[in-house]
C-alpha positions as CSV (number, residue, x, y, z in Angstrom):
1,M,134.3,269.8,177.1
2,Q,134.5,268.1,180.4
3,N,133.7,264.5,180.0
4,R,130.7,263.8,182.2
5,T,129.6,260.3,181.4
6,K,126.3,258.8,182.4
7,K,124.9,255.4,181.7
8,S,122.4,255.7,178.9
9,P,119.2,253.8,178.3
10,T,119.7,250.5,176.4
11,I,117.8,249.2,173.5
12,N,116.6,245.6,173.2
13,E,119.1,243.6,171.1
14,D,116.5,243.0,168.4
15,Q,115.9,246.7,168.1
16,D,119.6,247.4,167.8
17,K,119.9,244.8,165.0
18,A,117.0,246.3,163.2
19,G,118.9,249.5,162.3
20,V,117.8,252.2,160.0
21,S,114.8,250.6,158.3
22,R,112.9,250.1,161.5
23,I,113.4,253.6,162.9
24,R,112.3,255.0,159.5
25,S,109.2,252.8,159.8
26,A,108.7,254.1,163.3
27,T,108.8,257.7,161.9
28,K,106.2,257.0,159.3
29,E,103.9,254.9,161.6
30,S,104.1,257.5,164.3
31,N,103.3,260.4,162.0
32,D,100.6,258.5,160.1
33,S,98.9,257.5,163.3
34,A,98.9,261.1,164.5
35,I,97.4,262.3,161.3
36,E,94.7,259.7,161.2
37,S,93.6,259.6,164.8
38,R,94.9,262.8,166.3
39,D,95.5,260.6,169.3
40,I,99.1,260.9,170.4
41,P,99.9,258.5,173.3
42,V,100.4,260.3,176.7
43,A,102.2,258.8,179.6
44,T,100.1,258.8,182.8
45,P,100.6,258.2,186.6
46,E,98.4,255.1,186.2
47,M,101.0,253.6,183.8
48,C,103.7,254.2,186.4
49,H,101.4,252.7,189.0
50,Y,101.0,249.6,186.8
51,C,104.8,249.2,186.4
52,F,105.2,249.2,190.2
53,D,102.4,246.6,190.5
54,V,104.1,244.4,187.9
55,I,107.5,244.2,189.7
56,I,106.0,244.0,193.2
57,N,103.9,241.1,192.1
58,E,107.0,239.5,190.6
59,L,109.1,239.9,193.8
60,L,106.5,239.6,196.5
61,G,103.6,237.8,194.9
62,C,100.0,237.6,196.3
63,D,101.1,238.5,199.9
64,A,101.6,242.1,198.5
65,L,99.0,242.2,195.8
66,P,96.3,239.6,196.3
67,N,94.1,240.9,193.4
68,H,96.9,241.7,191.0
69,D,95.6,239.8,187.9
70,E,92.1,241.3,188.1
71,R,93.3,244.8,188.7
72,S,95.9,244.7,186.0
73,S,93.4,243.3,183.5
74,A,91.0,246.2,184.4
75,F,93.7,248.8,183.9
76,L,95.0,247.3,180.6
77,Q,91.5,247.5,179.2
78,T,91.6,251.3,179.5
79,I,94.5,251.3,176.9
80,P,93.1,251.0,173.4
81,N,94.3,247.7,171.8
82,T,95.4,249.6,168.7
83,M,97.6,252.1,170.5
84,Q,101.2,251.6,169.6
85,C,104.4,253.6,170.1
86,P,108.1,253.2,170.9
87,L,108.7,253.3,174.7
88,F,111.2,253.1,177.5
89,V,110.7,252.2,181.1
90,T,113.3,253.5,183.6
91,W,113.9,252.7,187.2
92,D,115.8,255.1,189.5
93,K,116.8,254.4,193.1
94,R,116.9,257.0,195.8
95,V,120.3,257.8,197.2
96,L,121.0,259.8,200.4
97,S,124.2,261.8,200.7
98,N,125.3,264.1,203.5
99,K,126.2,267.7,202.8
100,S,128.1,269.9,205.2
101,S,126.1,272.9,206.4
102,G,129.3,275.0,206.6
103,I,128.4,276.1,210.1
104,S,130.6,274.9,212.9
105,G,128.9,272.4,215.2
106,R,126.0,271.7,212.8
107,S,125.5,268.2,211.5
108,G,125.4,267.5,207.7
109,I,122.2,268.0,205.7
110,S,120.8,265.0,204.0
111,D,120.4,265.4,200.3
112,V,118.0,263.1,198.4
113,S,118.8,262.2,194.8
114,F,118.1,259.4,192.4
115,R,120.4,257.3,190.3
116,L,119.7,255.0,187.4
117,R,118.9,251.5,188.4
118,G,117.7,250.1,185.0
119,C,116.4,251.3,181.7
120,I,115.4,249.4,178.5
121,G,113.1,250.2,175.7
122,S,112.2,249.8,172.1
123,L,112.5,252.2,169.1
124,S,109.9,250.3,167.2
125,P,106.2,250.9,167.8
126,L,104.7,248.2,170.1
127,K,101.3,247.6,171.5
128,L,101.2,249.7,174.7
129,C,98.9,247.4,176.5
130,T,101.4,244.5,176.4
131,A,104.7,246.3,176.1
132,L,104.3,248.4,179.2
133,G,104.4,245.4,181.6
134,D,107.0,243.6,179.5
135,Y,109.5,246.5,179.7
136,A,108.7,247.2,183.4
137,L,110.1,243.7,184.1
138,T,112.9,243.8,181.5
139,S,114.3,247.1,182.7
140,A,114.0,246.0,186.4
141,F,115.6,242.6,186.0
142,R,117.4,242.3,182.7
143,D,119.5,245.4,182.2
144,T,122.9,243.8,182.2
145,R,124.6,246.9,183.4
146,F,123.1,246.3,186.9
147,D,122.1,243.5,189.2
148,P,118.4,242.7,189.1
149,I,116.3,244.9,191.4
150,A,115.7,243.1,194.7
151,S,112.6,243.4,196.9
152,H,114.5,245.3,199.7
153,E,115.0,248.2,197.1
154,I,111.3,248.6,196.2
155,M,110.6,251.4,198.6
156,Q,113.6,253.5,197.3
157,L,112.5,253.3,193.7
158,K,111.1,255.8,191.2
159,V,109.7,254.7,187.8
160,W,109.6,256.7,184.6
161,V,107.5,255.8,181.6
162,S,108.6,257.5,178.4
163,L,106.4,257.2,175.3
164,L,108.3,258.3,172.2
165,V,106.2,260.4,169.8
166,K,106.3,263.0,167.0
167,Y,109.1,261.4,164.9
168,E,110.5,263.8,162.3
169,E,113.4,263.5,159.8
170,C,116.0,266.2,160.5
171,D,117.5,268.4,157.8
172,D,120.9,267.6,159.3
173,C,122.3,266.1,162.5
174,L,122.1,269.4,164.3
175,D,118.4,270.1,163.4
176,W,116.9,269.5,166.8
177,E,116.5,271.2,170.2
178,V,118.3,270.3,173.4
179,G,115.9,269.5,176.1
180,K,113.0,269.0,173.7
181,H,114.0,266.3,171.3
182,G,115.5,262.8,171.5
183,I,117.6,261.8,168.5
184,F,118.4,258.7,166.5
185,I,121.4,258.7,164.3
186,S,122.6,256.3,161.6
187,F,125.6,256.2,159.4
188,T,127.7,253.7,157.4
189,V,131.5,253.3,157.5
190,D,133.3,250.6,155.4
191,S,129.9,248.9,154.7
192,N,129.2,248.6,158.4
193,N,126.0,250.2,159.7
194,H,126.1,252.2,162.9
195,N,123.2,253.6,164.9
196,A,122.4,254.9,168.4
197,T,119.9,257.1,170.2
198,Y,119.7,259.5,173.2
199,L,116.3,260.2,174.9
200,P,115.2,263.8,175.1
201,E,116.6,264.4,178.6
202,V,120.1,263.1,178.1
203,A,121.7,266.1,176.3
204,S,120.3,268.6,178.7
205,S,121.2,266.6,181.8
206,Q,124.8,266.4,180.6
207,G,125.0,270.1,179.7
208,W,125.8,269.3,176.1
209,T,125.3,271.4,173.0
210,N,123.8,269.8,169.9
211,K,127.2,269.1,168.4
212,E,128.6,267.7,171.7
213,A,125.6,265.4,172.0
214,I,126.0,264.2,168.4
215,E,129.7,263.5,168.9
216,S,129.0,261.5,172.0
217,L,126.3,259.6,170.2
218,V,128.7,258.8,167.4
219,R,131.1,257.3,169.9
220,K,128.2,255.4,171.5
221,A,127.4,253.9,168.0
222,G,131.0,252.5,168.0
223,Y,132.9,254.9,165.8
224,R,136.4,255.7,167.1
225,M,138.0,257.7,164.3
226,K,138.2,261.5,163.9
227,I,134.8,263.2,163.7
228,S,135.1,265.9,161.0
229,D,132.5,268.3,159.7
230,E,132.4,266.2,156.5
231,F,131.7,263.1,158.6
232,L,128.9,264.9,160.5
233,A,127.3,266.0,157.2
234,G,126.8,262.3,156.2
235,I,124.9,261.4,159.4
236,K,121.2,260.7,159.0
237,C,119.2,262.0,162.0
238,T,115.7,261.5,163.2
239,R,114.3,263.6,166.1
240,Y,111.4,262.7,168.4
241,Q,109.7,263.8,171.6
242,S,108.8,262.0,174.7
243,S,105.6,262.0,176.7
244,K,107.1,261.3,180.1
245,Q,105.7,260.5,183.6
246,D,107.4,259.5,186.8
247,L,106.2,258.1,190.1
248,T,108.1,257.4,193.4
249,Y,107.2,254.5,195.6
250,A,105.8,257.0,198.2
251,S,103.4,258.5,195.6
252,Y,102.5,255.0,194.5
253,V,101.5,254.1,198.0
254,I,99.3,257.2,198.2
255,L,97.6,256.2,194.9
256,K,97.3,252.6,196.1
257,G,95.8,253.5,199.4
258,H,98.0,251.1,201.3
259,D,101.7,249.9,201.3
260,P,102.1,246.5,199.5
261,V,105.6,245.9,200.8
262,Q,104.5,246.4,204.4
263,A,101.4,244.2,203.7
264,A,103.7,241.4,202.5
265,L,105.9,241.7,205.5
266,H,103.0,241.5,207.9
267,A,101.4,238.6,206.0
268,R,104.6,236.6,206.1
269,E,105.2,237.3,209.8
270,L,101.8,235.6,210.5
271,K,102.9,232.5,208.5
272,P,105.1,229.6,209.7
273,K,108.7,230.5,209.2
274,K,109.6,228.8,205.9
275,G,112.0,231.3,204.5
276,G,112.0,235.1,203.9
277,L,110.8,237.2,201.1
278,R,112.2,236.5,197.7
279,S,115.4,238.5,197.2
280,W,114.8,240.2,200.6
C-alpha cells in the first residue's frame, strides 16, 4: 500500500490517559441514552455558526460581535442541558492551487481545496452546551501540531462539528464499515496499554481497507513490532458513527446577515490608531 499520511484528529491528553475504561463507559452511556430518550444528538449548521462566533469573539472582540454574550446564551439554551456525547471540532483552511488547463496559451485554473488547520476532541461524553465552545477554542488555538489560528485566516476557514454516536462493540477488529464507522482500538503489550481512534472519514479519505486502517491505527497507538494475524485477533475494537456538519466562513456570513470581520475592520478604522487587530 502506498503510504499516504494525513494528520489525524487529536484527543485531549486527559482522554488519552483514560484508556479503555472510559471508551467502554462511553459505549454504554451512548447506547443507554439512545434507548431511554430516542434522542440521538445531531450536528447542525447553528452549532458550526456558534463555533465561528466563539473564535471571532476571541480574536476580534466586540468590534466584530457586539452582542456575542447575549446571542451565545440564547443559542446554548436551545441545547438540552442533559444532552451529552463525545465530540470533535475541526478547522480547515482554504488553499488555492493553480492547475494547468493543458491548452497552449491558456492560464492555469484555480482549484479550491481545504487543509486541516486544527482538530481536537473528546472520546468521553460531555455536556454539549459547554463542550462545543470549549473545543472550538481548543482546536483553533491549542492543537500543538499547528500555530494558533490568527485573525487574518478567519475568512479562509471551514469548521466541522462531529458528534460521535451509536457506539457498538465489534466482534473483531475488522467488524466495521469503511466510510460509515469510526473505530477505537485498545490492546496490551508487556503490561502497557495502547489505544487510538480514527474518525469515520479517515479510512475512506485515505483509500484504506479495514485491515490497512487497523494496521495504521496500531502504529498510531505506538506499537512498532510486526503486526501478525494473531496480534490483530487480540485487539479490542469499538465502532461508532458521526453526526457531522460543516460550514465555511462565506456560508457563516450568509447565516449571520453581515460580515463580522469587515465590521471589525471598519470599526477600528474609525478609532484612533492605537494598534491593529489582534493577530492581524
